[in-house]
FIMI-623433 format. One record per residue (C-alpha): residue number from 1; residue in one letter; chain; x, y, z. Coordinates in Angstrom, 1 decimal. Example, Ala and Ser with C-alpha at 12.3 -4.5 7.8 and 13.67 -1.06 7.14 Angstrom:
2
{1; "A"; "A"; {12.3; -4.5; 7.8}},
{2; "S"; "A"; {13.7; -1.1; 7.1}},
***
This chain:
226
{1; "X"; "A"; {18.4; 31.6; -8.6}},
{2; "X"; "A"; {16.7; 28.6; -9.4}},
{3; "X"; "A"; {16.3; 26.0; -6.6}},
{4; "X"; "A"; {18.2; 22.9; -7.2}},
{5; "X"; "A"; {16.0; 19.8; -7.5}},
{6; "X"; "A"; {16.9; 16.0; -6.8}},
{7; "X"; "A"; {15.3; 13.2; -8.7}},
{8; "X"; "A"; {13.7; 10.4; -6.7}},
{9; "X"; "A"; {14.1; 7.4; -8.8}},
{10; "X"; "A"; {11.2; 4.6; -8.0}},
{11; "X"; "A"; {11.3; 1.7; -10.3}},
{12; "X"; "A"; {8.0; 0.0; -11.6}},
{13; "X"; "A"; {9.0; -3.7; -11.1}},
{14; "X"; "A"; {7.1; -6.9; -10.8}},
{15; "X"; "A"; {7.5; -8.9; -7.6}},
{16; "X"; "A"; {10.2; -11.3; -8.8}},
{17; "X"; "A"; {12.0; -8.5; -10.4}},
{18; "X"; "A"; {12.0; -6.5; -6.9}},
{19; "X"; "A"; {14.0; -9.2; -5.4}},
{20; "X"; "A"; {16.6; -9.6; -8.1}},
{21; "X"; "A"; {17.2; -5.8; -8.4}},
{22; "X"; "A"; {20.3; -5.9; -6.0}},
{23; "X"; "A"; {21.1; -4.6; -2.4}},
{24; "X"; "A"; {18.4; -7.0; -1.3}},
{25; "X"; "A"; {19.7; -7.3; 2.5}},
{26; "X"; "A"; {19.8; -3.5; 3.0}},
{27; "X"; "A"; {16.3; -3.1; 1.3}},
{28; "X"; "A"; {14.8; -5.8; 3.6}},
{29; "X"; "A"; {16.2; -4.1; 6.8}},
{30; "X"; "A"; {15.0; -0.8; 5.4}},
{31; "X"; "A"; {11.6; -2.3; 5.1}},
{32; "X"; "A"; {11.6; -3.8; 8.2}},
{33; "X"; "A"; {12.8; -0.7; 10.1}},
{34; "X"; "A"; {10.4; 1.4; 8.1}},
{35; "X"; "A"; {7.4; -0.6; 9.2}},
{36; "X"; "A"; {8.3; -0.6; 12.9}},
{37; "X"; "A"; {8.8; 3.2; 12.8}},
{38; "X"; "A"; {5.5; 3.4; 11.1}},
{39; "X"; "A"; {3.8; 1.5; 14.1}},
{40; "X"; "A"; {5.6; 4.0; 16.5}},
{41; "X"; "A"; {4.2; 6.9; 14.6}},
{42; "X"; "A"; {0.6; 5.4; 14.8}},
{43; "X"; "A"; {1.1; 5.0; 18.5}},
{44; "X"; "A"; {2.3; 8.5; 19.0}},
{45; "X"; "A"; {-0.6; 10.1; 17.1}},
{46; "X"; "A"; {-3.1; 8.1; 19.0}},
{47; "X"; "A"; {-1.5; 8.5; 22.5}},
{48; "X"; "A"; {-1.4; 12.5; 21.8}},
{49; "X"; "A"; {-5.3; 11.9; 22.0}},
{50; "X"; "A"; {-5.4; 15.1; 19.7}},
{51; "X"; "A"; {-6.6; 13.1; 16.5}},
{52; "X"; "A"; {-5.2; 10.3; 14.3}},
{53; "X"; "A"; {-4.7; 9.7; 10.7}},
{54; "X"; "A"; {-7.8; 8.9; 8.4}},
{55; "X"; "A"; {-7.1; 5.3; 8.3}},
{56; "X"; "A"; {-6.5; 5.1; 12.0}},
{57; "X"; "A"; {-9.7; 7.0; 12.6}},
{58; "X"; "A"; {-11.4; 4.1; 10.6}},
{59; "X"; "A"; {-9.3; 1.4; 12.6}},
{60; "X"; "A"; {-10.2; 2.9; 15.9}},
{61; "X"; "A"; {-13.9; 3.0; 15.0}},
{62; "X"; "A"; {-14.1; -0.5; 14.2}},
{63; "X"; "A"; {-12.4; -1.5; 17.6}},
{64; "X"; "A"; {-15.4; 0.1; 19.1}},
{65; "X"; "A"; {-17.6; -2.7; 17.9}},
{66; "X"; "A"; {-15.4; -5.8; 17.8}},
{67; "X"; "A"; {-13.4; -7.6; 20.4}},
{68; "X"; "A"; {-10.2; -6.7; 18.7}},
{69; "X"; "A"; {-7.0; -5.0; 19.0}},
{70; "X"; "A"; {-6.1; -2.1; 16.8}},
{71; "X"; "A"; {-3.5; -4.0; 15.2}},
{72; "X"; "A"; {-5.7; -7.2; 14.4}},
{73; "X"; "A"; {-8.3; -4.6; 12.8}},
{74; "X"; "A"; {-5.4; -3.3; 10.8}},
{75; "X"; "A"; {-4.5; -6.7; 9.4}},
{76; "X"; "A"; {-7.9; -7.5; 8.7}},
{77; "X"; "A"; {-8.6; -4.1; 6.8}},
{78; "X"; "A"; {-5.4; -4.7; 4.9}},
{79; "X"; "A"; {-6.7; -8.0; 3.8}},
{80; "X"; "A"; {-10.0; -6.5; 2.6}},
{81; "X"; "A"; {-8.1; -4.0; 0.7}},
{82; "X"; "A"; {-5.9; -6.5; -1.1}},
{83; "X"; "A"; {-8.9; -8.4; -2.2}},
{84; "X"; "A"; {-9.7; -5.0; -3.9}},
{85; "X"; "A"; {-6.6; -5.2; -5.9}},
{86; "X"; "A"; {-7.8; -8.1; -7.8}},
{87; "X"; "A"; {-10.2; -6.4; -10.1}},
{88; "X"; "A"; {-7.5; -3.6; -10.4}},
{89; "X"; "A"; {-5.0; -6.2; -11.6}},
{90; "X"; "A"; {-2.4; -4.9; -8.9}},
{91; "X"; "A"; {0.5; -7.3; -8.1}},
{92; "X"; "A"; {1.8; -7.4; -4.5}},
{93; "X"; "A"; {5.3; -7.4; -3.6}},
{94; "X"; "A"; {7.3; -8.8; -0.6}},
{95; "X"; "A"; {7.0; -5.2; 1.0}},
{96; "X"; "A"; {3.0; -5.2; 0.5}},
{97; "X"; "A"; {2.7; -8.5; 2.4}},
{98; "X"; "A"; {5.1; -7.4; 5.0}},
{99; "X"; "A"; {3.1; -4.2; 5.3}},
{100; "X"; "A"; {-0.2; -6.2; 5.6}},
{101; "X"; "A"; {1.0; -8.7; 8.3}},
{102; "X"; "A"; {3.5; -6.6; 10.5}},
{103; "X"; "A"; {2.2; -3.1; 10.5}},
{104; "X"; "A"; {-0.7; -4.0; 13.0}},
{105; "X"; "A"; {1.5; -6.1; 15.4}},
{106; "X"; "A"; {4.0; -3.3; 15.4}},
{107; "X"; "A"; {1.4; -0.6; 16.2}},
{108; "X"; "A"; {-0.1; -2.8; 19.0}},
{109; "X"; "A"; {3.5; -3.2; 20.6}},
{110; "X"; "A"; {4.2; 0.5; 20.4}},
{111; "X"; "A"; {1.0; 1.3; 22.0}},
{112; "X"; "A"; {1.8; -1.0; 24.8}},
{113; "X"; "A"; {4.9; 0.8; 25.4}},
{114; "X"; "A"; {3.8; 4.4; 24.9}},
{115; "X"; "A"; {1.3; 6.2; 27.4}},
{116; "X"; "A"; {-0.8; 9.1; 27.0}},
{117; "X"; "A"; {0.9; 12.0; 28.7}},
{118; "X"; "A"; {-1.1; 14.6; 30.7}},
{119; "X"; "A"; {0.7; 17.7; 29.8}},
{120; "X"; "A"; {-0.7; 19.3; 26.7}},
{121; "X"; "A"; {2.8; 20.5; 25.3}},
{122; "X"; "A"; {4.0; 16.8; 25.3}},
{123; "X"; "A"; {0.9; 15.6; 23.6}},
{124; "X"; "A"; {1.5; 18.2; 21.0}},
{125; "X"; "A"; {5.2; 17.0; 20.9}},
{126; "X"; "A"; {3.6; 13.5; 20.4}},
{127; "X"; "A"; {1.4; 14.7; 17.6}},
{128; "X"; "A"; {4.1; 16.5; 15.7}},
{129; "X"; "A"; {6.7; 13.6; 16.2}},
{130; "X"; "A"; {4.1; 11.1; 15.0}},
{131; "X"; "A"; {3.6; 12.9; 11.8}},
{132; "X"; "A"; {7.3; 13.2; 11.2}},
{133; "X"; "A"; {8.1; 9.7; 12.0}},
{134; "X"; "A"; {5.3; 8.7; 9.8}},
{135; "X"; "A"; {6.7; 10.4; 6.9}},
{136; "X"; "A"; {10.4; 9.2; 7.5}},
{137; "X"; "A"; {8.8; 5.6; 8.0}},
{138; "X"; "A"; {7.0; 5.8; 4.8}},
{139; "X"; "A"; {9.9; 7.1; 2.8}},
{140; "X"; "A"; {11.9; 4.2; 4.3}},
{141; "X"; "A"; {9.6; 1.4; 3.3}},
{142; "X"; "A"; {8.7; 2.8; -0.2}},
{143; "X"; "A"; {12.3; 3.6; -0.8}},
{144; "X"; "A"; {13.2; 0.0; -0.3}},
{145; "X"; "A"; {11.4; -0.6; -3.5}},
{146; "X"; "A"; {9.6; -4.0; -2.5}},
{147; "X"; "A"; {6.2; -3.1; -3.5}},
{148; "X"; "A"; {3.6; -0.7; -2.1}},
{149; "X"; "A"; {1.5; -1.0; 1.0}},
{150; "X"; "A"; {-2.0; -2.4; 0.5}},
{151; "X"; "A"; {-3.6; 1.2; 0.8}},
{152; "X"; "A"; {-1.0; 2.9; -1.5}},
{153; "X"; "A"; {-1.6; 0.0; -3.9}},
{154; "X"; "A"; {-5.3; 0.6; -4.0}},
{155; "X"; "A"; {-4.7; 4.2; -4.6}},
{156; "X"; "A"; {-2.5; 3.7; -7.7}},
{157; "X"; "A"; {-4.6; 0.8; -9.0}},
{158; "X"; "A"; {-7.7; 3.0; -9.0}},
{159; "X"; "A"; {-5.8; 5.8; -10.7}},
{160; "X"; "A"; {-4.7; 3.6; -13.5}},
{161; "X"; "A"; {-7.9; 1.9; -13.9}},
{162; "X"; "A"; {-10.1; 5.1; -13.8}},
{163; "X"; "A"; {-7.7; 7.6; -15.4}},
{164; "X"; "A"; {-8.2; 10.0; -12.3}},
{165; "X"; "A"; {-5.4; 12.0; -10.7}},
{166; "X"; "A"; {-3.7; 10.6; -7.7}},
{167; "X"; "A"; {-5.0; 13.7; -5.9}},
{168; "X"; "A"; {-8.6; 12.8; -6.6}},
{169; "X"; "A"; {-8.4; 9.1; -6.0}},
{170; "X"; "A"; {-6.5; 9.7; -2.6}},
{171; "X"; "A"; {-8.7; 12.4; -1.6}},
{172; "X"; "A"; {-11.9; 10.2; -2.3}},
{173; "X"; "A"; {-10.6; 7.3; -0.5}},
{174; "X"; "A"; {-9.5; 9.1; 2.5}},
{175; "X"; "A"; {-12.6; 11.2; 2.8}},
{176; "X"; "A"; {-14.6; 7.9; 2.5}},
{177; "X"; "A"; {-12.4; 5.9; 5.2}},
{178; "X"; "A"; {-12.5; 9.1; 7.5}},
{179; "X"; "A"; {-16.3; 9.5; 7.2}},
{180; "X"; "A"; {-16.9; 5.9; 7.8}},
{181; "X"; "A"; {-14.5; 5.9; 10.9}},
{182; "X"; "A"; {-16.5; 8.9; 12.5}},
{183; "X"; "A"; {-19.7; 7.1; 11.9}},
{184; "X"; "A"; {-18.2; 4.1; 13.8}},
{185; "X"; "A"; {-17.0; 6.3; 16.6}},
{186; "X"; "A"; {-13.6; 7.1; 15.7}},
{187; "X"; "A"; {-12.3; 10.6; 17.0}},
{188; "X"; "A"; {-11.1; 13.4; 14.7}},
{189; "X"; "A"; {-9.0; 16.1; 15.7}},
{190; "X"; "A"; {-6.2; 18.7; 15.1}},
{191; "X"; "A"; {-3.9; 15.7; 14.4}},
{192; "X"; "A"; {-6.1; 14.3; 11.6}},
{193; "X"; "A"; {-5.9; 17.7; 9.9}},
{194; "X"; "A"; {-2.2; 18.1; 10.5}},
{195; "X"; "A"; {-1.7; 14.5; 9.1}},
{196; "X"; "A"; {-3.7; 15.2; 5.9}},
{197; "X"; "A"; {-1.8; 18.5; 5.1}},
{198; "X"; "A"; {1.8; 17.6; 6.4}},
{199; "X"; "A"; {2.7; 13.9; 5.7}},
{200; "X"; "A"; {2.6; 14.1; 2.0}},
{201; "X"; "A"; {5.2; 16.9; 1.5}},
{202; "X"; "A"; {7.4; 15.6; 4.4}},
{203; "X"; "A"; {7.3; 12.0; 2.6}},
{204; "X"; "A"; {8.3; 13.6; -0.6}},
{205; "X"; "A"; {11.2; 15.6; 1.1}},
{206; "X"; "A"; {12.5; 12.3; 2.9}},
{207; "X"; "A"; {12.3; 10.2; -0.1}},
{208; "X"; "A"; {15.2; 12.2; -1.6}},
{209; "X"; "A"; {17.6; 10.7; 0.7}},
{210; "X"; "A"; {16.0; 7.2; 1.6}},
{211; "X"; "A"; {15.2; 5.7; -1.9}},
{212; "X"; "A"; {17.6; 2.8; -2.5}},
{213; "X"; "A"; {18.8; 3.1; -6.2}},
{214; "X"; "A"; {18.2; -0.4; -7.9}},
{215; "X"; "A"; {21.1; -2.4; -9.6}},
{216; "X"; "A"; {21.5; -3.1; -12.5}},
{217; "X"; "A"; {19.8; -0.1; -14.1}},
{218; "X"; "A"; {16.2; -0.7; -14.8}},
{219; "X"; "A"; {13.2; 1.3; -16.5}},
{220; "X"; "A"; {12.2; 3.7; -13.8}},
{221; "X"; "A"; {9.6; 6.4; -13.5}},
{222; "X"; "A"; {11.5; 9.7; -12.3}},
{223; "X"; "A"; {9.7; 12.3; -10.5}},
{224; "X"; "A"; {11.3; 15.6; -9.5}},
{225; "X"; "A"; {11.0; 16.6; -5.7}},
{226; "X"; "A"; {10.8; 20.1; -5.4}},
***
């Protein structure tokens, strides 16, 4: 028997068209909740003390050299990434700006609320929970269809301008960011590898259920989720 597939409809719209595409209140709520959950996921992975995502290895490395919180470093990094959008001719949406401004404070708040557990099984649970929650959060804010996050937009912009595959661009970006983070003193661990291998397939899975179909019908790019 063939395994059934479910189409994931992600629309390719400009910033104003995103706001006019219907179900705006629901999409804004999903965007906000997704970003909050992403902040919780970051905190869970960091407090597991078993390794963070490549971008957070970079953020943590920077905090070793500047008197700033992780969240502030995340905001400044997002601003720098958005500047790189200019030559790529990427257009930000409301979700892009919300991601840049809110994700850092949400991560700081979650870090203040979550402590590092002593027992290894609980730390492993934090790590696994962080990866799963990150995938759900990403599917929620991407599924709100209000514009990509700064780092996602950089990836897609480079893919469009260079003609390279998404896989190649993402790999080069994350390896570069991870290497820089390690040189700055960020810590790599099991969580870093687990995140790199697991978050993509998990996000793809949750997108099946969390994308908000836009109304009225618009030109969409349909990708099959296997």
